[in-house]
C-alpha positions in Angstrom: -68.4 -2.8 6.5 -65.1 -4.4 5.4 -64.7 -1.7 2.7 -65.5 1.1 5.1 -63.0 -0.2 7.7 -60.3 -0.5 5.1 -60.8 3.0 3.9 -60.7 4.3 7.5 -57.1 3.2 7.8 -55.9 5.2 4.9 -56.0 8.7 6.5 -54.2 7.2 9.6 -51.4 5.9 7.4 -51.1 9.2 5.6 -51.0 11.0 8.9 -48.2 8.8 10.2 -46.3 9.3 7.0 -46.6 13.1 7.3 -45.3 12.9 10.9 -42.3 10.8 9.9 -41.5 13.2 7.0 -41.8 16.2 9.4 -39.5 14.4 11.9 -36.9 13.7 9.2 -37.0 17.4 8.1 -36.5 18.5 11.7 -33.6 16.2 12.2 -32.0 17.3 8.9 -32.4 20.9 9.8 -30.8 20.3 13.2 -27.8 18.5 11.6 -27.5 21.3 9.0 -27.7 23.9 11.7 -25.0 22.2 13.7 -22.8 22.0 10.6 -23.3 25.7 9.8 -23.2 26.9 13.4 -19.6 28.0 13.3 -18.3 30.8 11.1 -15.6 29.8 8.6 -12.7 31.1 10.7 -13.8 29.2 13.8 -14.6 26.1 11.7 -11.1 26.3 10.3 -9.5 26.4 13.8 -11.7 23.5 14.9 -10.8 21.3 11.9 -7.1 22.2 12.3 -7.2 21.0 16.0 -8.9 17.8 14.9 -6.3 17.3 12.2 -3.4 17.9 14.6 -4.9 15.3 17.0 -5.4 12.8 14.2 -1.9 13.2 12.9 -0.4 12.9 16.5 -2.4 9.7 17.0 -1.4 8.5 13.5 -5.0 8.2 12.4 -4.1 9.0 8.8 -7.5 8.3 7.3 -9.2 10.6 9.8 -6.6 13.3 9.2 -7.1 13.1 5.5 -10.9 13.6 6.0 -10.3 16.7 8.1 -7.9 18.1 5.5 -10.4 17.6 2.7 -13.0 19.5 4.7 -10.5 22.3 5.4 -9.7 22.5 1.7 -13.4 23.1 0.9 -13.6 26.0 3.3 -13.3 29.6 2.0 -10.5 31.8 3.1 -6.7 31.4 3.4 -5.5 28.3 5.2 -3.1 28.4 8.1 0.5 27.5 7.4 0.2 24.4 9.5 -2.4 23.1 7.1 0.3 22.5 4.5 2.5 20.8 7.1 -0.2 18.3 8.0 -1.1 17.8 4.4 2.5 17.0 3.7 2.6 14.4 6.5 -0.6 12.7 5.2 0.7 12.7 1.6 4.0 11.3 2.7 2.3 8.5 4.7 0.6 7.5 1.4 3.9 7.6 -0.5 2.8 10.5 -2.6 6.2 12.0 -2.6 5.6 14.8 -5.1 2.5 16.1 -3.3 4.2 15.8 0.1 7.2 17.7 -0.9 5.1 20.5 -2.5 3.0 20.8 0.7 6.0 20.8 3.0 7.8 23.4 0.9 4.6 25.5 1.0 4.7 25.4 4.8 8.3 26.4 5.0 7.7 29.3 2.6 4.6 30.5 4.6 5.8 29.9 8.2 9.5 30.7 7.8 12.2 29.8 10.3 9.9 30.7 13.2 7.4 28.1 12.3 7.0 25.4 15.0 7.3 22.6 12.3 10.1 24.3 10.4 13.0 22.0 11.2 10.8 18.9 11.0 9.6 19.9 7.5 13.2 20.4 6.3 14.1 16.9 7.6 11.0 15.4 5.9 11.9 17.0 2.6 15.4 15.5 2.8 13.8 12.2 3.6 11.6 12.4 0.6 14.7 13.0 -1.7 16.4 9.9 -0.2 13.2 7.8 -0.7 13.0 8.9 -4.3 16.6 7.9 -5.0 16.0 4.5 -3.3 12.9 3.9 -5.3 14.7 4.8 -8.6 17.6 2.5 -7.7 15.3 -0.4 -6.9 13.3 -0.1 -10.1 14.0 -3.0 -12.5 16.0 -2.0 -15.6 15.8 -4.5 -18.4 14.9 -5.1 -22.0 11.2 -5.3 -21.2 11.2 -2.0 -19.3 13.1 -0.1 -21.9 10.6 -0.3 -24.7 6.9 0.8 -24.4 4.2 0.2 -27.0 2.6 3.3 -28.5 -1.2 3.0 -28.4 -3.2 3.5 -31.6 -4.8 6.7 -30.1 -1.3 8.0 -29.6 -0.4 7.2 -33.2 -3.4 9.2 -34.4 -2.5 12.1 -32.2 1.1 12.1 -33.4 0.0 11.9 -37.0 -2.1 15.0 -36.5 0.9 16.8 -35.1 3.0 15.9 -38.1 0.4 17.5 -40.3 0.1 20.5 -38.0 3.8 21.3 -37.9 4.6 19.9 -41.5 7.2 17.6 -39.8 9.1 14.8 -41.6 8.9 12.4 -38.6 6.9 11.7 -35.4 9.9 12.7 -33.3 10.3 16.1 -35.0 6.6 16.7 -34.6 6.7 15.9 -30.9 9.7 18.1 -30.2 8.1 21.0 -32.1 4.8 20.6 -30.2 6.7 20.4 -26.8 8.6 23.6 -27.5 5.4 25.3 -28.6 3.7 24.3 -25.3 6.7 25.3 -23.2 6.8 28.6 -25.0 3.5 29.7 -23.3 3.9 27.7 -20.0 7.0 29.5 -18.7 7.1 30.3 -15.0 6.9 34.0 -13.9 7.6 35.6 -10.5 4.9 38.2 -11.1 1.8 36.3 -11.9 -0.5 39.3 -11.7 0.5 40.8 -15.1 1.6 38.6 -18.0 2.9 40.4 -21.1 3.5 38.3 -24.2 6.3 40.7 -25.3 8.2 39.8 -22.2 9.7 36.4 -21.8 9.1 34.2 -18.7 11.5 34.2 -15.8 12.1 30.5 -16.3 11.5 28.7 -19.6 12.7 25.5 -21.3 13.7 24.2 -24.7 13.9 20.5 -25.6 15.8 18.6 -28.2 16.8 15.0 -28.9 19.9 13.1 -29.8 22.1 10.0 -28.8 19.1 8.2 -27.3 18.4 11.0 -24.9 16.2 14.1 -24.4 18.1 17.3 -23.9 16.4 19.9 -21.6 17.8 23.4 -21.6 16.6 25.6 -18.8 16.7 29.4 -19.3 16.6 31.6 -16.2 16.2 35.4 -16.5 17.1 37.7 -13.6 17.4 41.5 -13.6 20.6 41.4 -11.6 22.4 38.3 -13.0 21.1 38.3 -16.6 20.4 35.1 -18.4 21.6 31.7 -17.1 21.4 28.6 -19.2 21.6 25.0 -17.9 21.3 21.8 -19.9 20.3 18.4 -18.6 20.6 15.1 -20.5 17.9 12.4 -19.9 18.9 9.0 -21.3 15.7 7.2 -22.4 16.8 3.6 -21.5 15.6 2.3 -18.2 13.0 5.0 -17.4 9.3 5.0 -17.3 7.7 6.9 -20.2 4.7 7.7 -18.0 5.8 11.2 -17.0 4.2 12.5 -13.8 3.1 16.1 -13.3 1.4 18.1 -10.5 0.3 21.5 -9.5 0.3 23.2 -6.1 -2.0 26.2 -5.5 -0.1 27.4 -2.5 2.9 28.3 -4.6 1.1 28.9 -7.9 3.3 26.5 -9.7 3.0 23.3 -11.8 5.8 20.8 -12.1 6.8 18.1 -14.6 8.8 15.4 -12.7 11.9 13.7 -13.9 11.0 10.1 -15.0 14.4 8.9 -13.7 13.9 9.6 -10.0 10.7 11.6 -9.6 12.5 14.9 -8.8 11.3 18.2 -10.2 12.4 18.7 -13.8 10.3 21.6 -15.2 8.9 24.5 -13.2 5.9 25.9 -15.1 3.0 28.4 -14.8 0.0 27.2 -12.7 -2.0 25.9 -15.7 -3.1 22.3 -15.1 -4.2 21.5 -18.7 -0.9 22.8 -20.1 1.1 20.8 -17.6 -0.8 17.6 -18.3 -0.3 18.0 -22.1 3.4 18.7 -21.7 3.8 15.6 -19.5 1.9 13.4 -22.0 3.8 14.7 -25.0 7.1 14.3 -23.2 6.1 10.7 -22.5 5.3 10.1 -26.1 8.7 11.5 -27.1 10.5 9.2 -24.7 8.5 6.2 -26.0 9.4 7.2 -29.6 13.1 7.3 -28.7 13.0 4.0 -26.9 11.2 2.2 -29.7 13.4 3.7 -32.4 16.6 2.8 -30.5 15.4 -0.8 -29.9 14.6 -1.3 -33.5 18.0 0.0 -34.8 
């Protein structure tokens, strides 16, 4: 009898298990149905309203969550999306991303945009904050020289063989100019012809404990304009920052002195990353060589 009684409970347990499973499926279906109830254009408007309310209430974490969900939706985003993204990035002290987003808003919304003047003021504030941050950064013997990691040495040695260079510095400069030669910025991104130079391109060289950056701008009306910037290597961080912004189809390399934009490049993330890393290695090479001399 005991065995029969024990066996009789098994179907009951299985039945309850099936019921619970069915209930879970129904609840999941309801949740999924609610999430997918609105078409993308309506869901975009709903999330934009929620983002606006969160930013107004200074609930930055909540606003960031709504913006991430907006980013994943298909279709073009409203101009205000870039404004709110800029506000959230600025709150987190991500100055580069904040400036790029606010400039994207100004470009898309124009002077008639409801956040136009506020965006311009925020961009000016970002420039001031960058300068204050750069001035507050400690400059001393310890910050002037960085150690090159073994992996970096191996990579640089490979570049010396590739370019048949006599020194690491020469190899890094040659590699940088090779990368910059294909990463130039073009106004017309639809058609890229290799026989036509980019609208903006750069050439780098070194000397006197500094990196020299020559910017070459080509315009059909004004011709060719060349501008050279000297970047002394002492007192700057060799970890060069970079970033890309889809809204304006551009990647930037940021100036290690103050975080402002230094190089305007084509929207290729892998190219921008390698250029930033190679420039950082070149700065470290100059810092180490100067300290040892």
